[in-house]
N, C-alpha and C positions, 0 to 999 in steps of 0.2 A: 402553500405555494401561491405565488402571485396569480391573479386572474389571467386566464389564457386569452390569446389573441383571437382564437377561432371561436365561432359560434356553432355548437354542435346541434344539429337537427335531432329532435327527440322522436322522429318517425322511425318505428321499427319495421323490419321486413322479415318475411318468412321465406327461407330458401326452399329449393326443390327437395332438400333433404329434411324439411320440416324443422329447421333450426331458426330460432329468433336471433336477429342481430341488428346492430345499428349501421346502416349504410354510410352515415357520415363518419364513422370510425373505421369500419372494415371494408368500405367500398363494396366491390362485388366478389371479394375473396371467397366467400362461402357459397357462392352460386356455382363456381367452377367445380369444387370438390367439397365434401362434407368436412366439418371442422377437425374431426379426429385424423382423417387422412392428411389434411393440411398441416396439422401439428406434427404428425409422425414424419412427414417429408422434411419439415423444417428442422426439427430438434433431434431426430433419431432417439438415441438413449441418453444423450447428454443431460436432458432435463430431469432424468430419473437417477442421476448420480447419487450414490449413497453417502452418508456421513458428510453432508454438504448443506450449507445454508443457501438456498436458492432465492435470489432476489430478482423478481421479474417485473419489468416496467410495462404496464398495460395489462388489461385482462381480456382483450379481444371480445368486447360485448358480453363478458362473463363466460364465454365458451372455453377459454383457456383454463379458468378456475375449475369448471366442470370436468375438463379433461384430466386434470390432476386428481380431482376428487374421485373420479370413476376408475382410476388406475390403482393397483395395489400400492400400499405405503412403501416409500423408499426408506429403507432402514437407516436410522440415525440422521435423517434429513428433516429440514423444515422448509416451508415455502412462505415468502412474504411478497405479495403482489402490491405494487405501488401504482396508483392510477391518478389521472388528472381529476381534480375536484369537479370540474364541469361535466366530466363523463360519469363519475360516480353518482352525481345527482340525477342522472337519467336511468340508473340501474338499481335493482334491488338484489344484492348478492347475499345469499343466505348460506352460511357455513354451518354444517351440523355441529352440535355441541361437542361430540366426541372427537371432532377434527379441528377444534378451534386453537389448540396449541400447535397443530401440525401446519395449518394454513391460515394466513391472515391477509385481509384486503384492506389497505390503508391509502390515504393520500400522503403527500410528502410530509406535512406537519405531523400526521399520525405516526409515520415511519420514524421521524426525528425523535418523537416522544418514546416510541418503542425501543429504539436503540439505547436510549439513556437508562432504560430499566435494567440493562446488563444481562438480560436473560439469554442472549445469544453470544455473549462474550467469548465463550470457549471456541465457537466456530471461527470467530474473527482472530483470536489469538493464534489458532492453529492454521490460519490461512485456508480454511475449508469453506470457501466462499465462491459463488458463481453468480455473476450478474448477467441476465438474459433479457433481450428485448422481445416483447410480444410481436406478433405479425403486424399489428397496426403501428407499433413504435418503430419497427425495423425498416418500414418502407421510406421513411423520411418525409412523407406527405404532410403529416401533422407535426409542425416544427416544435410545438410545445413539448413533445416527447424528447426531443434533443436537449431542450433546456432542462427537463426533468432528469435525463441521464447525467447531464453535467452536474446538477445539484446533488444527486445521489452519489455520484463518483467523488465529489469533493467532500461530502459529509463522511462517507465511509473512510476515505484516506485519512482525514483529520482525526476521526474517532479512533480508528485502529492504531494510528501512531500514538495518540494520547493513551490509549488502553495499554499498549505494549510498554510504553514508558513507565506507567504506574505499576504494572503487574510483572515487569521483567525482573523485579528485585529477586524473585525466586531463582530465575535463571542465572543472574549475576552471582548469587550466593552459592548455588550449586556448583558452578564452574570454579568459583573461588575455593571451595572446599576440595575439589579435585586437584587444584593447583598449589595448595599450601606446601607441599613437599618440594615443588620446583621454585616457588617464589622465595628465594633465599637472600638476594641482595637488592636493596631498594634503589630506584633511579635517582634518589637524592644524593647518591655518591658523586653525581656529576654536577651538582649545583654550583653555579658561579665559576665553572672551569674555563669558560671562554668569554669573559667579560669584554665588551666593546668590539667583538669580532662579528664577521658576516657569516650567516648561515643560509642555506637554501632548503626550503621545505617543498618536497615534490609530492603532489597528489596524483590521482589517476585520471584527472579530467583531460578532455581532448586537446587543450592548449599545450600540453606537454610536448606534443609533436612540433609545435612552433619553435620551441627553444632548445630542442635536443642537441642540435649541432653546436650552439653556443656553449651549452653545458659541457659537452665533450672537449671543446677547445680550451675552456677555462677550468677544467676539472681540478687541477692542482691548486687553484685559488679558492676552491669551494669546500665547505663542510656540508655534507648532504644528509638530510634526514628524509626518508621516504616512507610512504604508506606501503604496507606489506605486499599488496597485490601487484605493485609495479617494480619491486626490488629486482626480480629476475630479469625483466626487460632491460633495466638500467645496467645490470651486470653484463648481460650479453652484448651491450653496446660499448663496453669498456668503461662503465661509470659505476663501479662498486660503491654502494652507499656506506657511510659511516654508521648510521643507525637505521634500523628497520623498525617501524612502529606498527603494532597490531593490537586491537582492543576488543573485537567483536566476540561475544560469547556464543553466538548461534552455532548450531551443529554443523551447518554447511560452510562455516568460515574456513575450515581446513581445505575444502575443495576450492574455494575462492583464492586461497593464498598458498596452495601447496607448492607452487613453483619456487617459492623462496626457501624451501626446506634444504635445498642443495647449497645454500649460501652460508651455512652455519660457521664455517671457518673464515669467512670473508667480512662479515658485518656483525655488529652488536644488535641483539633483539631487545627492544624495550616494549614490554607488554603490560596491559592492564592486569590487575590481579584476577579478573574474571574472564580472561581470554579463553577461547575454546581449548579445552585441555588436550585435545588431540594434537594441537600445534605445539604447545609448550612441553608436554611430556616426551615428544618425539624430536624436539629441537636438539641438535648435537653440537651447539656452540654456547657462547656466553650470553646471558640474559640478565636484565634488570627489570624489576616490576614497579608499576605505578599503584598508588593507593595503599590499602592496609593488607598486611600479610594474613592476619586473622581478623574476622569481622567483629570480634569483641575487643580488639586491642588497637587503640589509636597509635598511628606512627607519623612522625614528621617527614612525610614523603611527598613527592610530586603527585598530585591527584590525577585521576583519569578524567579528562574533559570531553564530554560528548557534544552533540550526538554522533559525530563522525570521527574517524581516525585522524583526519586532518586537524580537527580542533585540538586533539591531544598532542599531535606533533608540534603544533605552534606553541602550546604551553610548555612542552619539554624544551624547545629552543629558547624560550624566554627564561626559564628557570636555569638553564645552562649558562646564562649570561649574555647571549648574543643580543646585540642592540640594533642590528640590521638583519631583517629576515626577508629573504626573497621568496616569492611564491611562484611555482610553475606547475601547471596541471591542477591548480586550485581554482576551479571555475565556478562551482556552485550553480552551474547551468549547462545546458546542452550547447553544442557548437552550432554555427550557422547552417551546417549541413545535417543537423539532427543527431550528431554523434554524442553519446553520453560519457564515453571514456576514451582514453588514448588508444592508438593503434596497437594491435597485438592482443588486446583483451577480448574475452568472450563477449562482453557487453558491446565492444566496438563492432564485432562481427554481427551481433544481433541487431544493432541500430536502435533507434528509438521506437517505443511502442506505438503502433499505428492507430490504436483505439483509445489509449489513455488520454484523458484531458488534463493537461498540466497547468501550472501557474506560468506567468510571464514576468521577466525581470529585465531591467535595463543594464546593458554592458558598458564598459568604459568607452567603447566605440560609439556609444549613443544609439545602439540598436536594441531590439527586443529579442530575448531568447527564452526558450522553454525551460522550465525546471520543476522537478517533483517537489511536493510540499516539504518532504524530509530535508532536501538540500536548502530550501528556503529557510527552514528553521535553523539549520547548521550555519548558514550565512549570518543570520541574526545573532546567533550565539557568538560567532567570531567577532562581529562588530562590538558586542559587549565586552569580549575578552580584551581586544586591543585598547579599549577605552580605559581598562584597569591599569595598563602599563604604557602611559603616554611617552615614556623615554625610549620606547622601542619603535623603530621605524619599519613598518611592514609595507612591502612593495610587491604588487602583483605585476608580473612581466607580460601578462596577456591583456590586450585591449578587448578580447572577446570574453573575458571573465565577468561575472556579475559585479556591478559597481557597489562597493561597500563603504560605509562611513568609517573613516579612520585608516583606510588602506588606500594608498596612492597607486597610480599606474605609471611605470617608467619603461622606456625601451632599454635594452641591454647596453646601448651606446652611451646612455646617460649615467650608468652606474659607476660608483667609486667603491671598490671592494677593500675590506680590511681582513685579509686571510687569517684563518685560524692556524695555518701551517701544521696540520695534524692529519696524517693518513689514517685510513680505517684500522690498519694494523697497530699503529701507535695508540689509537684509542683503546683497542682491546688490551694492549699491554699496560695501560694505565690502571686497569681494574684489579682489585684484590683477587687472590686465588680462592674461588668459591669452594674448592674441594678440600681445602686445608682443614676446616673444622666441620666437615660434612656430618660425621657421625654424631658429634656433639649437638649439632643443629637438630638432627632427626630425633635424638633422645629427648631434647627439650621440647620439641614439637609434640612428640608422643605424650609427654606429661601434660601439656596444655590441652590437648585434645581429649585425653582421658578425664581430666577435670571437667571439661565442658560436657562430655558424654554423661558423667555422673549427675551433673546439674540438670540436664534435660530429662534424665530418667526420674529424678526426684520430683521435678515439676509435673511430669506425667502422673505420678502417684498422687500428688496433692490435688491435681485437677480431677482425677478419678474419684477421690474422696469427696470433693466438693459436689460433683455430679450426683453421687450417691446420697449425700445429705439433702440436696435440693429435691431429689425425687422422693425421698422419705418424708420431707416436710409437707408434700402435697396431701398426705393422708392424715395430717394432724390439724387440729383446731388452732387457729392463729393466736388464740388467747391463752394457750396452755404454755407451761414452763418448758415442756419437751420441744415444742415448736420453736420457741425463742432460743433454746439451747442449740438447736441445729443451725439456725440463722447466724448465731454468734460464732459457731465453729467455722462456717463458710467465710465469715469476715476475717477470722484469725488465719485461715488458709491464705487468703489474699495478702494479708499483712506479712505472713511468713515468706511467701514467694518474693514479695518486693524487698524484704529485709535480707534474705539469704542469697537471692539470685538477681539483684537489680540489673546487672548488665545483660544477663541472658533473658530476663523478662522483657526488657526493652527490645532485644533482638527478635524475640518471638513476635512482638507486636509490629515491628517493621516488616519482617519477612511475611507475616500473615495479615498484612493490611487489608487485603480483600476479604478474607474470612471474618476478621473482626468487624469490618464495616457492615456485615450482614445483620448484626444484632442491634445496630444503632437505629434510633427512631427519631422522628422530628417532634414527637410529642414531648411536652414538658413533664418532668418527673412527677409533679403533683397530680397529673392526669392519668398515671399508670394504675391499672387495676392489679390486684394480687396475682391473677393468672398471667398478666403481661410481665410482671416482675419475675415470676418463676420461669417463664419461657425465655426471657432475656438472659437470666442467670444460666439457664441450661445451654443456650446458644454460645454464651461467652466462654464457659469452661469447656464446652465441646470444641470450640475453635482453639482455645489454649492447648487442650490435650492433643488435638490433631496436628497443630503446628509444632509443638514440642516433640511429637513422635517423628514428624518429618525431619526436623533438625537433628534429632538423635540418630536417625538412620544415616543422614549425611555425614555426621561425625564418625560413625562407625565405618563408613566407606573411606573416609580420610585416614582413619587408623589402619585400615586394611592396606591402603596404598603406602602409608608410612612403613608398615611392617615389610612390605615388598621392597621399598628402597633400602631399608636396613639389611635385607637379605642380599640385595645387589652388591653391597660393599663387603660382604663376608669373603673370607679366603676360599671357603668351599661352600658355596650357596646351594640351595635346593633348586635345581633347574626346573623340575615339574611345578614347583610353587611359583617360580618367576614366570614361566611361560603361560601358566593358567591365569595369573593376575594380569599380565600384559594383554592377553587375549580378551579377558573379561571386560577390561576397561577400554577396549578399542585402541590400544597403544602398542601395536606390534612393532613399531619402529624403535622402541626401547631396546629390542634385542640387538639391533645394530649398534646403538650407543653403548650398551653394556659390553658387547664383544670387543668394541674398539679399545676398551680399558683393560682387557685381559691379556695375559702373556700368551705367547705362542705355545708354551709347554702346557698351560692349562687347557687351551682350546684343543690341543691334540689329545688330551685325556678324556674328552667328552665321549659318552657312549653313543652308539648308533641311534638309539631312541631320542637321546638329547639333541643330537645333530638334526634329526628329522623334525623334532618339535621346533627348533630354532629356524630351520629352513622353511617350515610352513609359515612361521610368523613373518619371515622376510618376504615371502610371496604375498602375504596379506598386506604388508606395508607397501609393497610395489603396486598392488592393486589400488590402494588408497591414493597413491601418487599418480597413477596413469589411467584409472578406470573412468568411464563416462556414463555410468548408470544413474548417477545422482540427478534428480530433477533440475538442479541448477544448470546442467549442460543442455537442457532443451529450451533455453531462453529464446533463441533465434526463432524457433517455430512458433512460440507463443507471441512474440512481438510482431511477426509478419501476418498473424491472423487478422482478417479484414471484417470479422463479424460485426463489430461496432464502429467501424471507421466512418461510415456515413454519418453517424451521430456527431463524431468529432468534426467532420467537414462542415456540417450545418452549424455547429457551435462556433467555429472559426468565422464562418460567413456572417452569422448574426453579430459577431463582435467586430466585423470588418477588418479582420486580422490578415492582411495580405501576406506578410512574411510567414505567418503560420501556415497558410494555405499553400504558398509556394514551396515551403519545406516539406509539407506532407505530400505534395505532388511528386517531388524528387524522390521521396521514399517509396512511393507506390510504383513509380515508373519501372524499376527493375523486375517487378512482379508481373508485369503485363504480358510477358512472353508466354507464360503458362496459365494465365488466369484471366478469363474474359471479364470477370467482375472487377478486377483491378483496372482493366482498360476503361471501363465505364466510370469508375471512381476518379481516375486520372483526368479524364476529359471534363467531368463534372466539376472537379476542383479548379481546373483552369477556367472554366466557364464563370465560376464565382469570382475569381480574381479579376477577370475582364469586366464583370458586372459591377463590382465595387468601384473599379476605375471608370465606369460609365462608357466603356468601349463596347457598345452594344453589337456592332457588326462582328467583332472578334468573339464576343460572348456567344452569339448565335452559332458561329462556325464551330466553336468548341463543343457545344452540346450536340450539334448535328454530326460530329465525328463519332458519336455513340451509335452503333448499329441499330436500326429501327427495331429489330427483334429484341434488343437488350434494353430498350427504353421502357421505363415504367412511368407511373403517374408523375413522379418527381421531375423527371427530365422533360416530359411533355408540358408540364405547367411552366417550366422555364422557357420552353420554346414559345408557348402562348404569350407569356409576359413580354418577351423580347419582340415578337412579331407585332404586338400592339404598339410598343414603343417606336418601332420602325415603320408603323402604319402599313404593314404587309397583311392586309385583311384576308387575302386568299389563304395564306399560311395559317393565320389565326383560325379561320373557319375549318380548315382541314384538321388542325390540331384539336379543336374542340369536338369534332366528330369522333376522333380517337379517344379523347378524354371521357366522352359519354359512356364508354364501356366500363369505366371505373366507378362513376357516381353520377346520379341524376342532378347533383348540384351544379353541374356545368351547363345544363340545358337552358336556363335563363340567359346566361352569357352568350351561348350559341345563338339563341333567338335574337339577341341584340345585334350580334355581328351580321346575321342574315338580314336584319332590317337595314343596317348600314349599307349592305350590298344591294338593297332594293328588292330582296326576296321576301316581300311582306307576308304573303300567304303562308310560306314555310315558317316564317318567324311566329305568326299567330298560332299556327298549329302546334309549334313547339312549346309556346307559353301555356297553351291550354292543356297539352298533354302533361306538362309538369304539374299544373295546378289540379289536375284530376287526382294526382297522387298526394299532393301537399296543398290542400285547399286553403290553409290558414297561413301560408308563407307570405308575410306582409311585404317583404322587400320585392318579391317577384310580382305580387299583385300591383304594387306601385309602378313597377317597370311596365307592366301590361297596360295600366291606366294611361301612363305617359305615351306609350306606343300607340294606343287607340286614339288618344287626343291628337297626336301628330298626323294620324290618317284622316282626321276629321270625323271620327266616330265619337262624337261628344256624348251622346246618351250612354253608349257602352262604357266610355271612360268614367262618366259620373257613377254609373252602376258599380263599377269596379271599386272606386274609392268609397262608396257607401257600404260595400260589402266589408271592406276593412274596418270601417267604423262600427259596424254591427257587432263585431267581436272584440274590438279594441277602440273604444271611444276616445282614448287619450293619444291616438296617433296623429300628431300635429301635421306631419307631412301630408297625410291623406286629407286632413281638414283643409289645409292651405290649397291643395290642388282642386278640391271640390269647390272651394269658394271662388277660385279663378274661373271655373267652368260654369258657374251658376249666374 
């Protein structure tokens, strides 16, 4: 990390509770209460949350580390403390050997290196991460902690996104294997069907609300492709989409998009082959898929383009032949009021995260707007996408969207439309009947899956044999025929796998990229020892076996689901078999789909038990559609949390980002009614806005709006700074008296103000009291020398400068002053 702006005094203090701490870091925090009580009051049990990677900024003079060390281990958790290098240089933090995997203390560079080791990737992949500010970092007094928070936040966001992009191959594959029975018709059926026409792609960004009335008025002239989460909103406004696009494989994607499930008879669903299977299996309308139907079979289909569903929607529009694509709600940034999504969404109600530090981008209006790094990457991908198709004119209708290369901005008044003249129903009628050859499709699919299952089973057996041979070779002399025979057999096994199962071998290595990377080494092969070669061989075939087993299990699940779908189309299916399968795979909504295809005579013939089982599934599906227990629905509470908002305020202040501060103040204001801390943050934010604008009178008024009882060292430092700028010495002196309760470092400044007021004796006493505690503080000794010289106490002043030179002969300031007095 860059060198800090603050100079931390290395003077330790011992509290009345016999605890050593650095006053320059923790001020007088541990004089009021002992450290354990202070930590308990601040963190409650949150800091001991199990199965969590706790990243804590600052170590509170080492006392916070001791607090964690002295508490029983939090099961499944780890702790990483990140401290400023200048502070670490003053402390000796000793972690017991048996706790060194559990607790680490690092500076930012060390943390960066540690993250790259991938040892904590599982926590990050599962979002089991909690970032906490130490007491010293949370006060805002030491602004370097805010910079540290900013850097850690950006590093984690970037690393986690990269990690998930690299390792989500497993999730994509898993969902694809669940979906093979539903992915029957490719989206390529629609290629070049609307050449030269106008299409509108609707995203979920806040600018959608700007154009909604125009879209309603011109609906008959538009062909609408919308992202799935806003399809229901459009339908309710009388704007049924022609195509709904959904791509996310994440489990919570159903909760995000569930409102669209009622639109199955109204719109066509185009989904990625790896969409969350709970959406696709329970969709009761027509659908087309993007990408490959089976992961080992290439198809000439429209690909899924990430990272967001909007990227895929634009590619679909291009491949359908549209050469004018209008964008609405495709912002790639937050609105000027901090909204992340259009009205009506859960995200809109939650607002923007009060504590998250985002990136900033320029809009078409020439203003700055916040954006998460994920949307920044999506915007960059879209720029690359439109560059590939220069004949397509892509127009964003919102001036408040992020300004992208290759995409122009136009108002609706400037548009010339070339209508597709196709209603959503006409589009649905264009598609082939997917039920016509359903049984034939399922039988063919079953054959392909069985073939793959057999291949993975045989690969497992061959890997098992290779592992046995490698283990057996360890007991043999390398110069014997028996040893060489076993090595040759291992080589033949590798050749057999590559010869008989090339496609599946390649798939194993793609799916198991992470596992296979574990046996790679940076050493050149010529430098490998025999033991290293054996170890690498063991790791290689263990990874091969493990991944082949994973894929075999997934294929078996696909076969199980295929058997269930074959059972669904029988004249007299096994209801217990169907209901158990639908329940097992979290697809209770298939009961509705299946019942809708049955005759009234068949339904009336169902037994009481069968009706009960189907009724229970219907209730489960209704719960999926209406329940709010999923963590996704607690977003508003998480976003309104103000724990780390002070760090965001200081970050914005340091960057002189007035729009960002004004936006944050607007978001905090509604919380003021029930939260006194929100009141303080609101006025502090406005204070910084005035300060950046050099309106010092208004800046002082803003910070003085904070009730005296709620002011901390941060606010009082601001009052001091402004009072000095406005030459209000009485206010400055009063504020310094109050600041002295936090730290002795204010005493020299207080002494200087007293001297300016003519209170020379008080000033002298204060200088001397400070130097009794910190006798080698050179800056204060120089101030004392200048003060004494000003009073005409030349000998005392000379003595002071000589004292400095006695322990630091290189202090040029002291030498110069001494020369002037001699």
